[in-house]
C-alpha positions in Angstrom: -38.0 -61.7 27.4 -41.4 -59.9 27.9 -42.9 -58.0 25.0 -43.6 -55.2 27.5 -39.8 -54.6 27.6 -39.4 -54.2 23.9 -39.0 -50.7 22.3 -41.6 -50.3 19.5 -41.7 -46.6 18.8 -39.2 -43.9 18.0 -40.6 -41.7 20.8 -39.9 -44.5 23.3 -36.4 -44.9 21.9 -35.5 -41.2 22.0 -37.1 -40.8 25.4 -34.9 -43.6 26.8 -31.6 -42.2 25.4 -32.2 -38.5 25.6 -30.7 -35.6 23.6 -28.2 -36.4 20.9 -24.7 -35.1 21.5 -24.3 -32.1 19.2 -20.7 -33.0 18.4 -21.9 -36.3 16.8 -23.9 -34.3 14.3 -21.5 -31.5 13.3 -18.8 -34.1 12.5 -20.9 -35.5 9.6 -20.0 -34.1 6.2 -21.4 -34.8 2.7 -17.8 -35.3 1.3 -14.3 -36.0 2.5 -12.8 -33.0 4.3 -9.0 -32.6 4.2 -8.6 -34.3 7.6 -11.0 -37.1 6.8 -9.0 -37.7 3.6 -5.7 -37.8 5.6 -7.3 -40.3 8.0 -8.7 -42.5 5.2 -5.5 -42.7 3.3 -3.9 -44.5 6.2 -6.5 -47.3 6.3 -5.8 -50.8 5.0 -9.1 -52.5 6.1 -12.8 -51.8 6.0 -16.1 -53.7 6.1 -18.8 -53.0 3.6 -22.5 -53.5 4.4 -25.1 -53.9 1.6 -28.7 -54.9 1.2 -30.6 -56.9 -1.4 -33.6 -59.2 -2.0 -31.9 -62.1 -0.2 -31.1 -60.0 2.9 -28.2 -58.1 4.3 -24.4 -58.6 3.9 -21.3 -57.3 5.6 -18.0 -58.2 4.1 -14.4 -57.5 5.1 -12.0 -55.9 2.6 -8.3 -55.6 3.2 -5.2 -54.7 1.2 -1.9 -52.8 1.3 -2.1 -49.0 1.6 -2.7 -47.6 -1.8 -4.2 -50.9 -3.1 -7.3 -51.1 -0.9 -9.1 -48.3 -2.7 -8.5 -45.1 -4.6 -10.0 -41.6 -4.0 -11.2 -40.4 -7.4 -12.2 -37.1 -5.7 -13.6 -36.0 -2.3 -17.0 -37.6 -3.1 -15.9 -40.8 -4.9 -14.1 -44.0 -4.0 -12.9 -46.7 -6.4 -12.6 -50.2 -4.8 -11.1 -53.2 -6.6 -13.0 -56.4 -6.1 -10.2 -58.7 -5.4 -10.3 -62.5 -5.8 -12.6 -64.3 -3.4 -15.0 -67.1 -3.2 -17.3 -66.0 -6.0 -20.4 -65.9 -3.8 -20.7 -62.3 -4.9 -22.9 -61.4 -1.9 -21.9 -57.7 -1.9 -22.0 -57.3 -5.7 -25.4 -59.0 -6.1 -26.8 -56.6 -3.5 -25.3 -53.6 -5.2 -27.0 -54.5 -8.5 -30.3 -54.7 -6.7 -29.9 -51.8 -4.2 -26.9 -49.4 -4.5 -27.0 -48.2 -0.9 -23.8 -49.2 1.0 -22.2 -48.4 4.3 -18.4 -48.7 4.9 -16.5 -48.8 8.2 -12.7 -48.2 7.9 -10.1 -49.1 10.5 -6.4 -48.2 11.0 -4.3 -50.7 13.1 -3.5 -49.1 16.4 -6.1 -46.3 16.2 -9.3 -46.6 18.1 -11.4 -44.1 16.1 -13.0 -45.5 13.0 -14.3 -43.7 9.9 -17.8 -44.3 8.5 -18.9 -43.6 4.9 -22.4 -44.0 3.5 -23.2 -43.8 -0.1 -24.4 -45.4 -3.3 -22.3 -48.0 -5.2 -22.1 -49.1 -8.8 -20.0 -51.8 -10.5 -17.6 -50.9 -13.2 -15.7 -53.0 -15.8 -13.8 -49.9 -17.2 -10.5 -51.5 -18.5 -8.3 -48.6 -17.6 -9.6 -48.5 -14.1 -9.3 -52.3 -13.7 -5.7 -52.2 -15.1 -4.8 -49.5 -12.6 -5.5 -51.9 -9.8 -3.4 -54.8 -11.1 -1.0 -56.4 -8.6 1.7 -58.7 -10.0 -0.2 -58.6 -13.3 -3.4 -59.9 -11.6 -6.4 -57.7 -12.1 -9.7 -57.5 -10.2 -12.7 -58.6 -12.2 -14.6 -55.4 -11.4 -14.2 -52.1 -9.5 -16.8 -50.9 -7.1 -17.4 -47.1 -7.4 -18.9 -45.5 -4.3 -20.5 -42.1 -4.5 -20.3 -40.7 -1.0 -23.3 -39.2 0.7 -22.0 -38.8 4.2 -18.8 -39.2 6.1 -18.2 -39.1 9.9 -15.8 -40.6 12.4 -16.8 -42.9 15.2 -15.4 -42.2 18.6 -12.9 -44.5 20.3 -15.2 -46.1 22.9 -16.0 -49.4 21.1 -12.5 -50.3 20.2 -11.2 -49.1 23.6 -13.7 -51.3 25.4 -12.7 -54.2 23.3 -8.9 -53.4 23.7 -8.8 -54.4 20.1 -5.1 -53.4 19.5 -3.8 -54.5 22.9 -1.4 -57.4 22.3 -2.5 -59.0 25.5 -6.0 -59.6 24.0 -4.7 -61.4 21.0 -6.3 -64.9 20.7 -4.3 -68.1 20.5 -4.8 -69.9 17.2 -5.5 -73.2 19.0 -8.4 -71.6 21.0 -10.3 -70.6 17.9 -11.9 -73.1 15.3 -10.0 -73.2 12.0 -11.6 -72.5 8.7 -11.7 -76.2 7.9 -13.3 -77.0 11.3 -16.0 -74.4 10.8 -16.8 -75.7 7.3 -16.9 -79.3 8.6 -19.4 -78.3 11.3 -21.7 -77.0 8.5 -21.0 -79.9 6.2 -19.9 -83.1 8.1 -18.4 -84.8 5.0 -16.0 -82.0 4.5 -12.3 -82.9 4.9 -11.2 -80.2 7.5 -7.6 -81.5 8.0 -6.7 -81.5 4.3 -8.3 -78.1 3.8 -6.4 -76.5 6.8 -3.1 -78.1 5.9 -3.3 -76.6 2.3 -4.7 -73.3 3.4 -1.5 -71.2 3.8 -0.2 -72.3 0.4 -3.6 -71.8 -1.3 -3.9 -68.2 0.2 -0.4 -67.4 -1.0 -1.2 -68.6 -4.6 -4.6 -66.9 -4.8 -4.2 -63.7 -2.8 -4.8 -61.6 -5.9 
């Protein structure tokens, strides 16, 4: 790749793409509208992006409807930090830099919803208790103060045919969790890890 082909200024970038579509600007709001709230309440999966001294992170979050998050009001989300691997990548970043971006999906729907805001980590016992599942509580709750909300049009998911059953991958065509870990650490026992994975997930889901 030649350096002469790289975009290095905003003027060059804007000149290449042209005028922004006005509809992509008017759809952005500083809080949840009635329709954005209706859309969001159907979601059971999102990815959260954060930034900190060690770099960037983007983590998936999923749960049943009503358990994934709670709307405290039209400008505030509460998100339980469910059991995971304790790397704490997102939480470490939030402590250092509260800015976050969230991308919500609904199975079968090609539009997505994007929320930008600032996050904080709470140990409020009443809030933590309210997110208990089978008497298992999250360690903390992430509070997101919303600064902007807007939906992303359907083109990306439509191009990917993300919800088309014909595009569903076969398990044997994709490396397993154990195989990917073994590739990074050759002494790792991939077969044992994979054989125990389903039972381990069931026992540690919350």
